[in-house]
Structure formats: C-alpha cells, structure tokens
N, C-alpha and C positions, 0 to 999 in steps of 0.2 A: 754217509762215509766222509770222514775228515779229509780235506783237500790240502794236505801238506805239499807244497810245490815239488819238492825233490822226489816225492814218492808217486806222483800221479802218472798213470799210464794212459796215453792218448792214442796209441797205435792199435787199430783194429786187429792187425795180424798177431799182436801179442795177446790180445784177448782170445782170439781163436786158438792159439797155442795152449792157453790156460784151459779152455773148454775141452780140447782134445785129451789133455792129460788128467782131467778131473771131472769125470762124468756125473758123479753123485751131486745133485743140485737141490737147492731149497727154493720152492715156489711160494711167494708171499703175495697175498691178495687182500686188498682193502674192501671187504664186502659190506653189504647192507647190515650184516650182523656183527661187523667188526673184523679185525685182522684174522686171517686164516693162513696157515702155513702147512705145506706138504713136502715130502722128499721123494724124488724120483730121478732116475738116470736120464741124461740128455745126450744127444749126439749132434755134432755140427753137420749142416748140409754144405758140403764142400763145393757143390756146383752152383750155388746161388750167390748173387752179389750181396755185399755187406755181410752181416752176421745173422745167420738163420739157424735156429735150433729146432729139433723135433723131439717129442717125448710122448708120454701117455700118462694117464692117471687111472686108478681103479675107481669104478663107480662105487659110491656117489660123490667122490671127491670133485668131479667136474662141476657138480651143482654147488657144493660147499665153497669152492673157489670162485664160482661164477665165471668159469672159463669162457672166453669169447665175448664177454659183456663189457670189459674195460681193461685198462692197463694193469699188468702185474709186474712184480719184480722177481727175477730169478737170480739167486746168489750162487756164484761159482767160487768155491773155496779151494785155493791151491795149497801148497805146502805152508805150514805155519808152526811156530814153536817158540819156547821160552828161551830168552837170552839172559844169562846171569850177569850181574855187575862184577862178579869175581873174574869174568873173562876180560875185563877192561884194564886190569892191572891195579896199581895202587891209587889211582886218581878217584875222587868221589864220583859215584855213579849210582843209578837205580836200575832195577830190572826193567825189561821191556819184552815185547812179543813181536818177532819178525813174521811177516806173512805176505802172501800174494792173493788178492781177492778181487773179484769183479761183480758188480751189480748190473744186471741186464734188464732193460725195460722194453715192454712192447705189449700189444694186444694179441693174445693167442687166437689162432684160426683153427677151428675144430675140423678134423680130418674126416673124410668119408670112411665107412667101414673098410672098404678095399684098400684105401691109402694107409689106414691104420694098420692093417695086416702087413702091408709092405714095409712100413716103418718099423714095426715090431720085429719082423723077420730080419731086417737089417741090423737092428739093435742087438738081437741075439747073436747074429753072425759076427758082429763087430767084436764081441767078447769071446765067443766060442772058437773063433778061427785060430787062436793061439794054442789051443789044446790039440793033442795028437789025434783024438777022435771026437771032433765037434758034434754036439747034439743041436740040431737046428729045428726051428719051428716046422719047416716044410717036410721034415722027416716023417712026421705024423700029422698031416695037415688037418684031418678031421678033429683030432684032439686039440691041436693048436688053435684052430678057429673057434672052438668052443670056449677056450680060456680067453682068447682075445676079445670075445664078445662082452666080457665083463670089464673092458677098459674103454677109455675114450682117448683117442690120439689128438695131438695138436702140434701145430707149427707156430713158432714165434719169430717174426722178423724183428730184430732188435733195432729200435728207433733211436735209442740213446743208451749210453752206458757210463758208469763210473768205475774206474779200476785203480788199484793201488798196489804198488810193489815196495813194501817197506823192508829194506834189506841192509840196514846199517850204512846207508849212503852218507850220513852225517858224521861218520866216525873216521878217525885217522887210520892210515893203512895198517899200522901194526895191530890196532884193535880189530879191524876187519879180519886180518889174518887169524888172530886168536879165536874169534867167533866162528869162522869157517872151520878151523881145526877142531874145536870142541863139538861142532855139529856133525863133523865127519867121523871123529874117533873118540869123543868124550865118553866117560863112564856113566854119566847120569842123564844127559839130555841130548844124546846123539840123534840126529835127524838128517840122514844123507840127502834126501830129496830137497830139503830146505838149503843145505849147503850147496847143492848143485845150482839152485836158483841164485844164490849169492855169487857163485863163480860166473854165472852168465852176466851179472851186472858189473862185477868188479874185475873180471878177467880171471885167468888161471891163478893169479895171486893178486892181492889187493894192490891197487896202483894209485892210491891217493883218495882222499875223502871229498865228497861232494858237500860243500858247505852252503849250498843255495838256500837251505831251510833256515839257516841262522842258528841251529842248535849246536851245542857243544857237548862234549862228553860228560861235563859236570853239571849239566842243566837238569834240575829235578823234574822238569816237565817232560823228560824223555819218555816216561811211561805213557803219556797221552799225546806226544808229538807237538809240533809247532802249531801256531794259530793261523797261519796264512791260508787263504782260500783262493780258488779259481773257479771260473765258470765250469759247469758240467760239460765234459767232452761229448760231442755229438758226431754221429756218422753222417756224412753228406748224403742227402737224398738223391736217388738215381733218377 
C-alpha cells in the first residue's frame, strides 16, 4: 500500500470502525505453492485488546491458505469509488479513485470445534439480528453443527496494519464540496457511503484542503498519488 502521508491512518480505533462496517474481507497467504486468496466475512472481537478478528473458512481452504503456519494479510475494503476530473471545474485534472482500505497482518490461531461453533453462531446473529424474524444457528443446532463441521474457525490478533483513507484531502474546499455533492446526488457515480466518509474527514462541508502531500489539483500524478512514504504503523504490544 502506498504511504502518502496525508492519507495514512494510524489510529487503531479508525481501523476497528472500518472492520465493523465492512465485514467482507480478503485473506491473502504466501504459501509454499505461491499466493492464495480467499474471501470470507470477519467480525471484530470487541472485548480484546488491540485489534482481534474472528472468522472461518470452508474446508479445505484452511490447508490451501496454510492457516496457523505463518503470517497472512487480511484486506478490509471500505467505501471506494471513481472521482471524475469534471468535478474539479475548469482546471487541468485527471481521474482518481477515492477509497478507505486497511491491510491487517497476523498469524491466525485455529479455533477448537466448540469455539468455532460459538464464533459462527455470533457471526450469524450479528447479521440476522436486524431482521424481524432472525434465523439463528442454534434454532436447529443439530443441522447447524453438521454444517459447521465443514468449516475451520480462526482468530487473528493483528500485530501490524497499514491503512489508508484517500478522500480528496489534497484538494481545495470548493473541489471537495463538488466531489461530495456528486457522490451524494450525482447521476452517474453516486456513492453515498463514500460521501459520508468524506464528510467525516472534511466536516459537514469542506473546510479547506490538506496540502501536506504536496499534490495540487493539476498534478498529473493524482491518479497514483504522491511518492512520500512513512514507516508502517504498528500497534504497541501489550
């Protein structure tokens, strides 16, 4: 992940917020046979220190990913979307892509069968509780346990992370306002969730540009961002 200073997120609480709102994750493992990626929902363990996530994979993905044998990367992708140069006004500009993303690193711990049942029950409850008549695993435990036996649960305590919130911080206030308006109400590339992320960064209305990255609205490098780098943020060990 490119480390443009004005986009870097170092606050673990912001990463936790991203995980809560974006459960569908990508697990990437550098195995003896090469890179392997799988996609599964993850949930945050709120009662643990640092950042700890739990999930499961269907057998035999546990072996394909070599879960528990070494570090893996879990990608959390928040809201993201296209930003047209036409939203910048008359000044020269190129397209870009705004996004909020986190890469989480750690060595997965394989769960016992009973803990996997508990975690999967909580995962189902986490999403079903919003429905008027939730369907929970424990409603038919015999059937549920038979299905769960085909999965392997894991916990990953995040030992380090890289996170990025690229939300037009390098743009003047009027441009930021235009971008947010297009994302909220535009006819072609509306993305209200991405607009909401921009409002979190810029306030209810744009209140000035962050020029710390050294980019300008007319910089052709906008599509790939600035070249500055920083050390990878790390969570202090407890």
